[in-house]
N, C-alpha and C positions, 0 to 999 in steps of 0.2 A: 531584489527578491531574497527573502530569507525563509527557509523551511524551519518553523519552530518545532513541529511535531510531525513525524512520519512513523507510523506504527501499524502492525497487524494485530487485530484484537477480535474478541468474540463478537462485540457489537459496538456501534458508535452512533451518536445522535448529535444534531446541531440544534441548540435551543437558543434562538435569537443571538447567534454569534458565539455562544459558549459551546465548546467541543466537549462532549461527554464520552468517556471511554470505559468499556467494561472488558476486563480480562485481556490485557496486552500480553502477547506471547511471541517467542522466537523459535520454539521447538515443538514438533509434533511427534509423539510416540505412537507406534503402531505395531500390532502383533502380526498383521497380515499385509501382504502386498499383492496387487496394488491397493493403496490406502485411499479411502474417500473421506475427505474432511467435510462434514455436512454444511457448515456455514461459518463465515467470518467476515470481517470488514477491514478494508484499508482506510486509515484515517490520516488526513493531512491537515495541518494548520499552517498557512502560508501568509507571510507579511509582504506586502507590496509597497514600494516607495515611489516618490514622484517620478523618478527616471524610468519606472516600469510601466507608465501609462501607455495604453494602447491595447491592441488585440494580440492574444497569445494562444498557443495550444499546449495544454498539459497532457503529457503522455505517460502511461503506466505500462510496464512490460514485465510479466511474471515469467522468469526464466529458470532453467535448471543449471546445474554446475557447468555444463558444456555451452551455455548461452542460448540453448534452444527454447523458444517460447512455449509455455505450457498453457497460457491463458491469453486470449486476445481481448483488448479493451479498445473501445473507440476513443479517439482524441476528445479531450474535454476543452471546449472553447472557453477562454477566460478573457473578459474585457475589464481592464483596470482604468478607472476614472476617479480621481480623488478631488474632493472640493478644495478650493484654494487655501482654506485655513487648516487643512489636514496634511500632515507630513508623511503619514503612512495609513494603510488600510489592511485589515486582516480578514482572510476568508478561510472557511473550513471546507474540505472536500471529503466526502465519504463514498466509497465504492463497496457495495455489498456483494459478496461472492457466495455461490451455492455449489455444492458438490464438486469441490476441487479434487482432482485425481492425481495421485503421485504414484508413478509406476516403480520408482526406485528410491532407496534411501539416499541421503546426501544433502548437499547444500544447495538451496534455491535462493532466489532473491526477487524482490520487486524493485525494478529500476524506475526512477522518476526523472523525467526530462521536461524542460520547458523550451518550446521552440527548437526541438532537437538538440538541446544542450543538456548534458547530464547534470542533475542537481543533487540527488541523494539515492541511496539504495537501502532497502529493508531486508536484512538477512532472515532466512528461515531454514532451520535444520530439520530434516525428516529422519528420525531414528527408528530402525527396525529392531524390535525386541520380540523375536518369535516366542510362542508359548513353550514352556519347559516340557521336555519329553518325559512321559511317565517312566519311572525306574523299573 
């Protein structure tokens, strides 16, 4: 297995196997805490090879800097079956998120595992920039 793309973005679509991304980002700036991010998407493009055939579970875990989960995701069942004349197959996975809440500034991440084996991590920095105080 090879993760070609793992990104947090404003939106993503899958058009017959083509992964379309809009507004990839790794930092959220906020004037107020807790911060609510209205919507975004986790987009993955994964290549599976002959040795990857069979049933698998893809797991995503959104964690804060201390490793505490801030968003729960159900496991995504993945069944890999390649035709005999194919050496690899690619799949796109898109998870849409609504109303993500960040209580504190700092480093967050989306950890990606397949069958409980870590594969990749998408970092996200939440920066608190309070409004300027009137002079």
